[in-house]
C-alpha beads as a LAMMPS data file, in Angstrom:
LAMMPS data file: protein, C-alpha beads

466 atoms
465 bonds

1 atom types
1 bond types

-500.0 500.0 xlo xhi
-500.0 500.0 ylo yhi
-500.0 500.0 zlo zhi

Masses

1 110.0

Atoms # bond

1 1 1 334.481 357.208 -42.249
2 1 1 336.158 358.349 -45.446
3 1 1 338.560 356.083 -47.342
4 1 1 341.770 357.683 -46.045
5 1 1 340.708 357.417 -42.384
6 1 1 339.534 353.861 -42.974
7 1 1 342.877 352.767 -44.429
8 1 1 344.755 354.597 -41.675
9 1 1 342.731 352.774 -39.026
10 1 1 343.449 349.360 -40.518
11 1 1 347.150 350.156 -40.981
12 1 1 347.489 351.043 -37.307
13 1 1 345.683 347.966 -35.974
14 1 1 347.724 344.786 -36.259
15 1 1 344.520 342.722 -35.880
16 1 1 342.481 344.956 -38.162
17 1 1 340.628 343.800 -41.239
18 1 1 338.121 345.589 -43.420
19 1 1 336.673 346.023 -46.849
20 1 1 336.468 349.050 -49.094
21 1 1 335.413 349.965 -52.597
22 1 1 338.138 349.977 -55.232
23 1 1 338.554 353.566 -56.476
24 1 1 341.110 355.602 -58.414
25 1 1 344.311 356.366 -56.532
26 1 1 344.038 353.494 -54.055
27 1 1 347.484 352.184 -54.957
28 1 1 349.119 355.290 -53.454
29 1 1 347.362 354.826 -50.102
30 1 1 348.224 351.186 -49.390
31 1 1 351.294 351.740 -47.186
32 1 1 351.142 349.298 -44.275
33 1 1 348.284 347.388 -45.901
34 1 1 347.927 344.378 -48.116
35 1 1 344.976 342.969 -50.016
36 1 1 343.795 339.435 -49.369
37 1 1 342.990 336.932 -52.074
38 1 1 339.422 335.620 -51.981
39 1 1 338.074 332.287 -53.194
40 1 1 334.462 331.703 -54.213
41 1 1 333.937 328.451 -52.316
42 1 1 337.277 327.351 -50.914
43 1 1 337.844 324.926 -53.776
44 1 1 338.736 327.453 -56.463
45 1 1 342.042 329.273 -56.384
46 1 1 341.828 332.552 -54.449
47 1 1 342.055 335.755 -56.488
48 1 1 343.562 339.096 -55.481
49 1 1 341.588 342.122 -56.734
50 1 1 343.305 344.465 -59.153
51 1 1 343.588 348.133 -58.312
52 1 1 343.346 348.878 -62.019
53 1 1 339.859 349.569 -63.429
54 1 1 339.366 346.150 -64.983
55 1 1 336.489 343.707 -64.637
56 1 1 337.667 340.472 -63.009
57 1 1 335.177 337.727 -63.788
58 1 1 336.975 335.334 -61.418
59 1 1 336.907 337.666 -58.386
60 1 1 333.894 336.904 -56.162
61 1 1 333.354 340.280 -54.444
62 1 1 331.961 341.987 -57.534
63 1 1 328.465 343.320 -58.121
64 1 1 327.294 343.277 -61.711
65 1 1 324.689 345.526 -63.285
66 1 1 322.986 344.316 -66.455
67 1 1 320.491 346.176 -68.641
68 1 1 317.743 344.243 -70.425
69 1 1 316.003 346.134 -73.235
70 1 1 312.755 345.148 -74.915
71 1 1 312.826 344.691 -78.681
72 1 1 310.099 347.327 -79.025
73 1 1 311.798 349.887 -76.758
74 1 1 311.583 353.485 -78.017
75 1 1 314.606 355.001 -79.706
76 1 1 315.485 357.252 -76.775
77 1 1 315.921 354.209 -74.516
78 1 1 318.430 352.708 -76.963
79 1 1 320.253 356.042 -77.121
80 1 1 320.562 356.099 -73.322
81 1 1 321.856 352.531 -73.195
82 1 1 324.333 353.302 -75.980
83 1 1 325.628 356.206 -73.913
84 1 1 326.247 353.851 -70.981
85 1 1 328.495 351.786 -73.268
86 1 1 330.792 354.670 -74.223
87 1 1 334.294 355.261 -72.896
88 1 1 333.234 358.785 -71.921
89 1 1 330.602 357.390 -69.528
90 1 1 333.129 354.888 -68.193
91 1 1 335.588 357.672 -67.376
92 1 1 332.887 359.662 -65.617
93 1 1 331.717 356.890 -63.253
94 1 1 335.099 355.303 -62.478
95 1 1 335.828 357.865 -59.695
96 1 1 332.753 356.415 -57.942
97 1 1 334.211 352.908 -58.108
98 1 1 332.017 351.802 -61.013
99 1 1 333.927 349.916 -63.706
100 1 1 332.146 349.716 -67.039
101 1 1 333.001 347.243 -69.764
102 1 1 334.288 350.092 -71.933
103 1 1 336.558 351.390 -69.163
104 1 1 337.813 347.883 -68.445
105 1 1 338.653 347.256 -72.094
106 1 1 340.461 350.571 -72.321
107 1 1 342.501 349.807 -69.189
108 1 1 343.409 346.338 -70.440
109 1 1 344.490 347.892 -73.749
110 1 1 346.785 350.315 -71.940
111 1 1 348.262 347.469 -69.889
112 1 1 348.911 345.395 -73.011
113 1 1 350.568 348.361 -74.738
114 1 1 352.868 348.817 -71.749
115 1 1 353.800 345.118 -71.905
116 1 1 354.422 345.379 -75.645
117 1 1 356.814 348.299 -75.088
118 1 1 358.557 346.176 -72.455
119 1 1 359.239 343.502 -75.069
120 1 1 356.639 340.976 -73.987
121 1 1 354.232 339.055 -76.218
122 1 1 354.099 336.481 -78.995
123 1 1 356.700 336.978 -81.707
124 1 1 356.276 336.361 -85.412
125 1 1 357.559 337.836 -88.636
126 1 1 356.052 339.239 -91.806
127 1 1 357.916 339.569 -95.085
128 1 1 356.735 341.934 -97.785
129 1 1 357.193 345.030 -99.879
130 1 1 358.812 347.951 -98.083
131 1 1 355.707 350.166 -98.424
132 1 1 353.900 347.950 -95.917
133 1 1 356.393 348.223 -93.063
134 1 1 355.024 351.330 -91.319
135 1 1 351.398 350.343 -91.854
136 1 1 352.012 346.948 -90.257
137 1 1 353.700 348.554 -87.250
138 1 1 350.607 350.685 -86.641
139 1 1 348.325 347.699 -87.223
140 1 1 350.258 345.716 -84.618
141 1 1 349.611 348.494 -82.100
142 1 1 345.870 348.420 -82.842
143 1 1 345.834 344.632 -82.462
144 1 1 347.555 344.866 -79.088
145 1 1 345.002 347.421 -77.937
146 1 1 342.158 345.207 -79.128
147 1 1 343.224 341.683 -78.235
148 1 1 346.705 340.375 -77.472
149 1 1 350.326 341.382 -76.968
150 1 1 352.533 340.731 -79.994
151 1 1 356.022 341.569 -81.169
152 1 1 355.797 341.865 -84.939
153 1 1 358.919 341.724 -87.064
154 1 1 358.718 343.035 -90.632
155 1 1 361.340 342.097 -93.210
156 1 1 361.079 344.500 -96.174
157 1 1 361.966 343.271 -99.636
158 1 1 362.549 345.069 -102.928
159 1 1 360.569 342.609 -105.041
160 1 1 357.804 340.083 -104.665
161 1 1 360.148 337.402 -106.020
162 1 1 362.373 337.579 -102.950
163 1 1 359.372 338.102 -100.631
164 1 1 357.626 334.989 -101.926
165 1 1 360.898 333.063 -101.775
166 1 1 361.463 333.907 -98.116
167 1 1 357.873 333.007 -97.307
168 1 1 357.677 329.591 -98.984
169 1 1 360.939 328.502 -97.366
170 1 1 359.704 329.177 -93.825
171 1 1 358.422 326.278 -91.737
172 1 1 357.970 325.062 -88.183
173 1 1 360.640 322.657 -86.961
174 1 1 360.596 320.097 -84.168
175 1 1 361.214 321.587 -80.717
176 1 1 364.473 321.094 -78.931
177 1 1 364.064 319.730 -75.361
178 1 1 363.073 321.041 -72.897
179 1 1 360.905 323.194 -75.225
180 1 1 357.510 321.746 -76.096
181 1 1 356.331 324.160 -78.822
182 1 1 357.647 323.916 -82.394
183 1 1 359.950 326.723 -83.444
184 1 1 358.897 328.602 -86.577
185 1 1 361.781 329.670 -88.751
186 1 1 361.105 332.548 -91.086
187 1 1 358.067 334.699 -91.788
188 1 1 354.586 333.422 -91.035
189 1 1 352.867 336.189 -93.014
190 1 1 353.484 337.609 -96.483
191 1 1 352.332 341.073 -97.595
192 1 1 352.216 341.943 -101.297
193 1 1 351.051 344.979 -103.258
194 1 1 349.315 342.574 -105.627
195 1 1 349.009 338.833 -106.088
196 1 1 352.350 337.116 -106.785
197 1 1 353.711 338.123 -110.171
198 1 1 354.316 335.720 -113.045
199 1 1 358.046 336.044 -112.392
200 1 1 357.592 335.076 -108.724
201 1 1 355.518 332.058 -109.753
202 1 1 358.093 331.026 -112.353
203 1 1 360.726 330.892 -109.620
204 1 1 358.709 329.712 -106.605
205 1 1 355.442 328.406 -108.050
206 1 1 356.033 324.738 -107.221
207 1 1 356.633 325.408 -103.519
208 1 1 353.777 327.959 -103.464
209 1 1 351.308 325.429 -104.859
210 1 1 352.378 322.821 -102.326
211 1 1 352.120 325.330 -99.466
212 1 1 348.688 326.730 -100.484
213 1 1 348.740 329.729 -98.113
214 1 1 345.505 331.403 -97.048
215 1 1 344.857 334.624 -98.959
216 1 1 343.304 337.780 -97.473
217 1 1 342.442 340.928 -99.450
218 1 1 343.278 343.839 -97.142
219 1 1 343.111 347.198 -98.848
220 1 1 343.667 349.069 -102.062
221 1 1 345.331 352.146 -103.444
222 1 1 343.919 354.147 -106.332
223 1 1 345.069 356.861 -108.682
224 1 1 342.279 359.302 -109.477
225 1 1 341.967 361.359 -112.641
226 1 1 340.708 364.764 -111.552
227 1 1 339.470 367.937 -113.250
228 1 1 338.213 371.271 -111.970
229 1 1 334.751 371.003 -110.432
230 1 1 333.397 373.563 -112.944
231 1 1 334.043 371.161 -115.808
232 1 1 331.011 369.248 -117.047
233 1 1 333.208 366.276 -117.891
234 1 1 332.395 363.180 -115.816
235 1 1 334.310 360.395 -117.509
236 1 1 337.108 359.531 -119.908
237 1 1 338.177 356.345 -121.641
238 1 1 341.535 354.802 -120.885
239 1 1 342.719 355.706 -124.396
240 1 1 341.674 359.341 -123.900
241 1 1 343.634 359.585 -120.650
242 1 1 346.660 358.067 -122.358
243 1 1 346.333 360.433 -125.335
244 1 1 346.009 363.515 -123.126
245 1 1 349.069 362.860 -120.965
246 1 1 351.040 361.595 -123.954
247 1 1 350.424 364.854 -125.835
248 1 1 348.395 363.386 -128.701
249 1 1 345.387 365.431 -127.572
250 1 1 346.059 368.932 -126.249
251 1 1 342.690 370.658 -126.746
252 1 1 339.542 370.039 -124.718
253 1 1 337.407 370.534 -127.835
254 1 1 338.803 367.243 -129.128
255 1 1 337.404 365.490 -126.076
256 1 1 334.166 367.472 -125.836
257 1 1 331.640 367.555 -123.052
258 1 1 333.593 369.903 -120.785
259 1 1 331.408 372.977 -121.189
260 1 1 334.549 375.069 -121.536
261 1 1 334.496 377.942 -124.050
262 1 1 337.641 379.396 -125.624
263 1 1 338.649 382.990 -125.147
264 1 1 338.581 385.154 -128.327
265 1 1 342.385 385.250 -128.401
266 1 1 342.644 381.485 -128.053
267 1 1 340.448 380.855 -131.100
268 1 1 343.164 382.284 -133.363
269 1 1 345.935 380.090 -131.984
270 1 1 347.320 377.510 -134.454
271 1 1 346.812 373.786 -133.787
272 1 1 343.800 374.512 -131.598
273 1 1 340.552 372.874 -132.641
274 1 1 338.501 374.884 -130.170
275 1 1 341.117 377.003 -128.493
276 1 1 340.853 375.440 -124.996
277 1 1 344.276 374.115 -124.022
278 1 1 344.581 371.130 -121.712
279 1 1 346.817 371.904 -118.747
280 1 1 348.215 368.694 -117.290
281 1 1 349.512 367.963 -113.793
282 1 1 350.739 364.879 -111.993
283 1 1 353.051 363.418 -109.348
284 1 1 356.736 362.551 -109.388
285 1 1 357.640 358.988 -110.333
286 1 1 358.313 357.680 -106.812
287 1 1 354.833 358.518 -105.563
288 1 1 352.755 355.301 -105.260
289 1 1 349.950 356.882 -107.327
290 1 1 352.448 357.721 -110.077
291 1 1 353.681 354.126 -110.070
292 1 1 350.123 352.892 -110.601
293 1 1 349.566 355.413 -113.401
294 1 1 352.802 354.339 -115.109
295 1 1 351.933 350.642 -114.858
296 1 1 348.307 350.912 -115.945
297 1 1 348.322 353.839 -118.355
298 1 1 351.477 355.654 -119.419
299 1 1 355.089 355.710 -118.165
300 1 1 356.565 359.093 -117.281
301 1 1 359.047 358.844 -120.159
302 1 1 356.128 359.345 -122.561
303 1 1 354.618 362.391 -120.827
304 1 1 354.296 365.585 -122.874
305 1 1 354.087 368.926 -121.093
306 1 1 352.969 367.501 -117.762
307 1 1 353.755 369.632 -114.689
308 1 1 354.749 367.378 -111.793
309 1 1 354.197 368.283 -108.145
310 1 1 355.581 366.788 -104.940
311 1 1 352.247 365.603 -103.515
312 1 1 348.528 365.303 -104.145
313 1 1 347.661 368.417 -102.121
314 1 1 349.800 370.586 -104.431
315 1 1 348.268 369.036 -107.539
316 1 1 344.727 369.514 -106.220
317 1 1 345.511 373.152 -105.423
318 1 1 346.691 373.722 -108.997
319 1 1 343.672 372.020 -110.584
320 1 1 341.218 373.816 -108.290
321 1 1 342.373 377.152 -109.705
322 1 1 342.392 376.106 -113.353
323 1 1 339.156 375.118 -115.199
324 1 1 341.266 373.727 -118.063
325 1 1 343.365 371.425 -115.872
326 1 1 343.472 367.672 -115.576
327 1 1 345.706 365.611 -113.299
328 1 1 346.404 362.225 -111.792
329 1 1 346.619 362.076 -107.988
330 1 1 346.433 359.675 -105.048
331 1 1 342.695 359.262 -104.475
332 1 1 342.907 358.815 -100.702
333 1 1 345.196 361.877 -100.352
334 1 1 342.755 364.375 -101.882
335 1 1 342.113 366.889 -99.064
336 1 1 338.696 366.375 -97.505
337 1 1 337.939 363.213 -99.482
338 1 1 337.211 361.284 -96.268
339 1 1 335.240 358.085 -96.826
340 1 1 333.952 359.086 -100.277
341 1 1 335.711 356.118 -101.971
342 1 1 333.954 353.794 -99.514
343 1 1 330.513 355.324 -100.033
344 1 1 330.819 356.373 -103.683
345 1 1 329.464 359.823 -102.813
346 1 1 332.272 362.056 -104.087
347 1 1 329.958 365.081 -104.260
348 1 1 329.622 365.024 -100.474
349 1 1 333.324 365.766 -100.111
350 1 1 332.657 369.351 -101.270
351 1 1 335.764 369.480 -103.410
352 1 1 336.919 372.137 -105.841
353 1 1 338.002 369.205 -108.004
354 1 1 336.151 366.056 -109.016
355 1 1 337.285 362.538 -109.735
356 1 1 336.366 361.186 -113.138
357 1 1 334.976 357.757 -113.874
358 1 1 336.759 355.617 -116.456
359 1 1 334.773 354.185 -119.348
360 1 1 335.743 350.668 -120.353
361 1 1 334.477 349.462 -123.727
362 1 1 332.200 351.270 -126.150
363 1 1 328.567 351.204 -127.213
364 1 1 326.120 348.972 -125.404
365 1 1 328.945 347.062 -123.728
366 1 1 330.498 350.178 -122.218
367 1 1 330.954 350.187 -118.452
368 1 1 331.360 353.371 -116.424
369 1 1 333.754 352.701 -113.550
370 1 1 334.158 355.362 -110.821
371 1 1 337.016 354.956 -108.301
372 1 1 334.935 353.414 -105.508
373 1 1 336.011 350.813 -102.969
374 1 1 333.764 348.206 -104.585
375 1 1 335.340 348.787 -108.008
376 1 1 338.830 348.609 -106.509
377 1 1 337.878 345.471 -104.609
378 1 1 336.612 343.659 -107.706
379 1 1 339.553 344.950 -109.803
380 1 1 337.283 346.851 -112.211
381 1 1 338.764 350.327 -111.706
382 1 1 341.904 350.314 -113.897
383 1 1 344.087 352.790 -111.963
384 1 1 344.314 350.757 -108.774
385 1 1 346.199 348.048 -106.971
386 1 1 345.083 345.671 -104.232
387 1 1 347.079 344.617 -101.189
388 1 1 347.059 340.968 -100.173
389 1 1 348.165 339.167 -97.029
390 1 1 349.086 335.484 -97.126
391 1 1 349.157 333.227 -94.060
392 1 1 351.457 330.228 -93.782
393 1 1 349.536 327.002 -92.969
394 1 1 351.861 326.422 -89.998
395 1 1 351.540 329.966 -88.670
396 1 1 350.752 330.406 -84.981
397 1 1 347.203 331.046 -83.833
398 1 1 348.248 334.578 -82.853
399 1 1 349.600 335.287 -86.335
400 1 1 346.366 333.963 -87.846
401 1 1 344.333 336.159 -85.493
402 1 1 346.385 339.192 -86.506
403 1 1 345.822 338.414 -90.192
404 1 1 342.080 338.091 -89.604
405 1 1 342.110 341.365 -87.667
406 1 1 343.656 343.186 -90.643
407 1 1 341.479 341.427 -93.216
408 1 1 338.253 342.333 -91.410
409 1 1 339.421 345.906 -90.737
410 1 1 339.186 345.248 -87.017
411 1 1 335.747 343.663 -87.341
412 1 1 336.966 340.402 -85.793
413 1 1 337.393 342.217 -82.457
414 1 1 334.558 344.733 -82.762
415 1 1 332.148 345.096 -79.850
416 1 1 329.682 347.655 -78.475
417 1 1 332.495 348.812 -76.192
418 1 1 335.423 349.134 -78.613
419 1 1 335.246 350.761 -82.040
420 1 1 338.041 348.726 -83.575
421 1 1 336.672 349.093 -87.112
422 1 1 336.993 352.874 -87.039
423 1 1 340.492 352.687 -85.528
424 1 1 341.749 350.252 -88.172
425 1 1 340.050 352.212 -90.988
426 1 1 341.914 355.324 -89.853
427 1 1 345.175 353.362 -89.720
428 1 1 344.760 352.203 -93.319
429 1 1 343.830 355.702 -94.456
430 1 1 346.793 357.218 -92.612
431 1 1 349.036 355.216 -94.944
432 1 1 347.143 356.115 -98.124
433 1 1 345.257 352.822 -98.280
434 1 1 341.543 352.280 -98.808
435 1 1 340.239 349.456 -96.573
436 1 1 338.254 346.935 -98.589
437 1 1 336.697 344.811 -95.848
438 1 1 332.900 344.675 -95.775
439 1 1 332.979 346.074 -92.226
440 1 1 334.743 349.234 -93.431
441 1 1 332.361 349.811 -96.346
442 1 1 329.323 349.214 -94.126
443 1 1 330.699 351.499 -91.419
444 1 1 331.345 354.308 -93.912
445 1 1 327.832 353.981 -95.330
446 1 1 326.356 354.069 -91.832
447 1 1 328.358 357.177 -90.902
448 1 1 327.368 358.893 -94.158
449 1 1 323.677 358.143 -93.541
450 1 1 323.937 359.490 -89.982
451 1 1 325.638 362.666 -91.209
452 1 1 322.965 363.168 -93.870
453 1 1 320.228 362.657 -91.275
454 1 1 321.847 365.169 -88.921
455 1 1 322.125 367.696 -91.754
456 1 1 318.481 367.125 -92.661
457 1 1 317.386 367.564 -89.049
458 1 1 319.415 370.761 -88.720
459 1 1 317.734 372.192 -91.830
460 1 1 314.228 371.626 -90.492
461 1 1 312.495 374.794 -89.259
462 1 1 312.506 375.108 -85.487
463 1 1 309.083 375.283 -83.843
464 1 1 308.215 378.769 -82.713
465 1 1 307.964 379.343 -79.005
466 1 1 304.662 380.294 -77.454

Bonds

1 1 1 2
2 1 2 3
3 1 3 4
4 1 4 5
5 1 5 6
6 1 6 7
7 1 7 8
8 1 8 9
9 1 9 10
10 1 10 11
11 1 11 12
12 1 12 13
13 1 13 14
14 1 14 15
15 1 15 16
16 1 16 17
17 1 17 18
18 1 18 19
19 1 19 20
20 1 20 21
21 1 21 22
22 1 22 23
23 1 23 24
24 1 24 25
25 1 25 26
26 1 26 27
27 1 27 28
28 1 28 29
29 1 29 30
30 1 30 31
31 1 31 32
32 1 32 33
33 1 33 34
34 1 34 35
35 1 35 36
36 1 36 37
37 1 37 38
38 1 38 39
39 1 39 40
40 1 40 41
41 1 41 42
42 1 42 43
43 1 43 44
44 1 44 45
45 1 45 46
46 1 46 47
47 1 47 48
48 1 48 49
49 1 49 50
50 1 50 51
51 1 51 52
52 1 52 53
53 1 53 54
54 1 54 55
55 1 55 56
56 1 56 57
57 1 57 58
58 1 58 59
59 1 59 60
60 1 60 61
61 1 61 62
62 1 62 63
63 1 63 64
64 1 64 65
65 1 65 66
66 1 66 67
67 1 67 68
68 1 68 69
69 1 69 70
70 1 70 71
71 1 71 72
72 1 72 73
73 1 73 74
74 1 74 75
75 1 75 76
76 1 76 77
77 1 77 78
78 1 78 79
79 1 79 80
80 1 80 81
81 1 81 82
82 1 82 83
83 1 83 84
84 1 84 85
85 1 85 86
86 1 86 87
87 1 87 88
88 1 88 89
89 1 89 90
90 1 90 91
91 1 91 92
92 1 92 93
93 1 93 94
94 1 94 95
95 1 95 96
96 1 96 97
97 1 97 98
98 1 98 99
99 1 99 100
100 1 100 101
101 1 101 102
102 1 102 103
103 1 103 104
104 1 104 105
105 1 105 106
106 1 106 107
107 1 107 108
108 1 108 109
109 1 109 110
110 1 110 111
111 1 111 112
112 1 112 113
113 1 113 114
114 1 114 115
115 1 115 116
116 1 116 117
117 1 117 118
118 1 118 119
119 1 119 120
120 1 120 121
121 1 121 122
122 1 122 123
123 1 123 124
124 1 124 125
125 1 125 126
126 1 126 127
127 1 127 128
128 1 128 129
129 1 129 130
130 1 130 131
131 1 131 132
132 1 132 133
133 1 133 134
134 1 134 135
135 1 135 136
136 1 136 137
137 1 137 138
138 1 138 139
139 1 139 140
140 1 140 141
141 1 141 142
142 1 142 143
143 1 143 144
144 1 144 145
145 1 145 146
146 1 146 147
147 1 147 148
148 1 148 149
149 1 149 150
150 1 150 151
151 1 151 152
152 1 152 153
153 1 153 154
154 1 154 155
155 1 155 156
156 1 156 157
157 1 157 158
158 1 158 159
159 1 159 160
160 1 160 161
161 1 161 162
162 1 162 163
163 1 163 164
164 1 164 165
165 1 165 166
166 1 166 167
167 1 167 168
168 1 168 169
169 1 169 170
170 1 170 171
171 1 171 172
172 1 172 173
173 1 173 174
174 1 174 175
175 1 175 176
176 1 176 177
177 1 177 178
178 1 178 179
179 1 179 180
180 1 180 181
181 1 181 182
182 1 182 183
183 1 183 184
184 1 184 185
185 1 185 186
186 1 186 187
187 1 187 188
188 1 188 189
189 1 189 190
190 1 190 191
191 1 191 192
192 1 192 193
193 1 193 194
194 1 194 195
195 1 195 196
196 1 196 197
197 1 197 198
198 1 198 199
199 1 199 200
200 1 200 201
201 1 201 202
202 1 202 203
203 1 203 204
204 1 204 205
205 1 205 206
206 1 206 207
207 1 207 208
208 1 208 209
209 1 209 210
210 1 210 211
211 1 211 212
212 1 212 213
213 1 213 214
214 1 214 215
215 1 215 216
216 1 216 217
217 1 217 218
218 1 218 219
219 1 219 220
220 1 220 221
221 1 221 222
222 1 222 223
223 1 223 224
224 1 224 225
225 1 225 226
226 1 226 227
227 1 227 228
228 1 228 229
229 1 229 230
230 1 230 231
231 1 231 232
232 1 232 233
233 1 233 234
234 1 234 235
235 1 235 236
236 1 236 237
237 1 237 238
238 1 238 239
239 1 239 240
240 1 240 241
241 1 241 242
242 1 242 243
243 1 243 244
244 1 244 245
245 1 245 246
246 1 246 247
247 1 247 248
248 1 248 249
249 1 249 250
250 1 250 251
251 1 251 252
252 1 252 253
253 1 253 254
254 1 254 255
255 1 255 256
256 1 256 257
257 1 257 258
258 1 258 259
259 1 259 260
260 1 260 261
261 1 261 262
262 1 262 263
263 1 263 264
264 1 264 265
265 1 265 266
266 1 266 267
267 1 267 268
268 1 268 269
269 1 269 270
270 1 270 271
271 1 271 272
272 1 272 273
273 1 273 274
274 1 274 275
275 1 275 276
276 1 276 277
277 1 277 278
278 1 278 279
279 1 279 280
280 1 280 281
281 1 281 282
282 1 282 283
283 1 283 284
284 1 284 285
285 1 285 286
286 1 286 287
287 1 287 288
288 1 288 289
289 1 289 290
290 1 290 291
291 1 291 292
292 1 292 293
293 1 293 294
294 1 294 295
295 1 295 296
296 1 296 297
297 1 297 298
298 1 298 299
299 1 299 300
300 1 300 301
301 1 301 302
302 1 302 303
303 1 303 304
304 1 304 305
305 1 305 306
306 1 306 307
307 1 307 308
308 1 308 309
309 1 309 310
310 1 310 311
311 1 311 312
312 1 312 313
313 1 313 314
314 1 314 315
315 1 315 316
316 1 316 317
317 1 317 318
318 1 318 319
319 1 319 320
320 1 320 321
321 1 321 322
322 1 322 323
323 1 323 324
324 1 324 325
325 1 325 326
326 1 326 327
327 1 327 328
328 1 328 329
329 1 329 330
330 1 330 331
331 1 331 332
332 1 332 333
333 1 333 334
334 1 334 335
335 1 335 336
336 1 336 337
337 1 337 338
338 1 338 339
339 1 339 340
340 1 340 341
341 1 341 342
342 1 342 343
343 1 343 344
344 1 344 345
345 1 345 346
346 1 346 347
347 1 347 348
348 1 348 349
349 1 349 350
350 1 350 351
351 1 351 352
352 1 352 353
353 1 353 354
354 1 354 355
355 1 355 356
356 1 356 357
357 1 357 358
358 1 358 359
359 1 359 360
360 1 360 361
361 1 361 362
362 1 362 363
363 1 363 364
364 1 364 365
365 1 365 366
366 1 366 367
367 1 367 368
368 1 368 369
369 1 369 370
370 1 370 371
371 1 371 372
372 1 372 373
373 1 373 374
374 1 374 375
375 1 375 376
376 1 376 377
377 1 377 378
378 1 378 379
379 1 379 380
380 1 380 381
381 1 381 382
382 1 382 383
383 1 383 384
384 1 384 385
385 1 385 386
386 1 386 387
387 1 387 388
388 1 388 389
389 1 389 390
390 1 390 391
391 1 391 392
392 1 392 393
393 1 393 394
394 1 394 395
395 1 395 396
396 1 396 397
397 1 397 398
398 1 398 399
399 1 399 400
400 1 400 401
401 1 401 402
402 1 402 403
403 1 403 404
404 1 404 405
405 1 405 406
406 1 406 407
407 1 407 408
408 1 408 409
409 1 409 410
410 1 410 411
411 1 411 412
412 1 412 413
413 1 413 414
414 1 414 415
415 1 415 416
416 1 416 417
417 1 417 418
418 1 418 419
419 1 419 420
420 1 420 421
421 1 421 422
422 1 422 423
423 1 423 424
424 1 424 425
425 1 425 426
426 1 426 427
427 1 427 428
428 1 428 429
429 1 429 430
430 1 430 431
431 1 431 432
432 1 432 433
433 1 433 434
434 1 434 435
435 1 435 436
436 1 436 437
437 1 437 438
438 1 438 439
439 1 439 440
440 1 440 441
441 1 441 442
442 1 442 443
443 1 443 444
444 1 444 445
445 1 445 446
446 1 446 447
447 1 447 448
448 1 448 449
449 1 449 450
450 1 450 451
451 1 451 452
452 1 452 453
453 1 453 454
454 1 454 455
455 1 455 456
456 1 456 457
457 1 457 458
458 1 458 459
459 1 459 460
460 1 460 461
461 1 461 462
462 1 462 463
463 1 463 464
464 1 464 465
465 1 465 466
């Protein structure tokens, strides 16, 4: 008897009872029927099965399939098992009434998202710079999909002085009967584009030191100095970058090492040492990369003959067509850059431009610092800023979990069934941020190695058929 006939038979028999496999679409065929709750042994509370594809550990009428794999199993066995863990496999077998862990997690995520949109969930606030507002909204969505329903409020502030002030004044207060949980007044989390400034500490340092909030390094943003990929130049000193954009140096021959040769006409131009003019490009002042460049190198008021573009893509397009060009851009916004900052392999991006390393110091003490995630993380790369999240000691457990989720780039909720690290990495990158958690750097390296292996395998000669 098929499922429809079975349900029809039960619905038309007032004394009828039966059992059937939970499958997609059952909810639409339950007219005249109701499901019974079942208890394991009569002592535990009975549980009603869900018609959603979720695994109910407390429902007794469930059959579980478990795979055990030997440590010395061949690679193909591991590949097969890995396939069974994917959401694609879960979607394929759900019509047969088989609920995989991946499918269950995906269904629970969808249910939590629906509840979040309905206004349910734990509520807490974050205060911070305005640039973090949209990123935090997307991060809250990823957290809901991965773990728990939250309603995140974000209070943007124009300066870290006011952000820190609002944060250190927040505290939990005694509950008012009949409530039993303390009420937290003010933000439980603080997001800053750097550690608190000296000005913020002058004003709020005493309260900050008493509070001693937990600090998490989340992500970074970097300004890259780029040249045309045909240039042989690989690095510049900070002083050279400042001199170029400030107009003190306007000929590549003064810098040297570019491999550029002047045209015959250019050799006769006055004020040209070698006749190879430096063509300079950059971003308008409000761009975050321009703000970093102004703070760490040269303010826009001191630029000389710098052509400004509206975004990094336009600047890259200009530099890619001009062997004599140099520019400052948002590193993460370079088209096709992908995870190069996380792996340090900028050549793999296949760009028509290349990012230069910055030389700090001279002689034997000189250090060559490319714009990699590690160098941003340890504050060695000069054209960068790091984003920090601070957690109030009295913050709720949910707020602390959310902070950990962001700080680990989703690694705190990672599993074989849910690729939270990749999802959170993409969320950071969507907002021009480079995730700095170890999980993100390791994931990028793993993906790069897999891509290289696939490319190597594809290049191998195919065996000839008999």
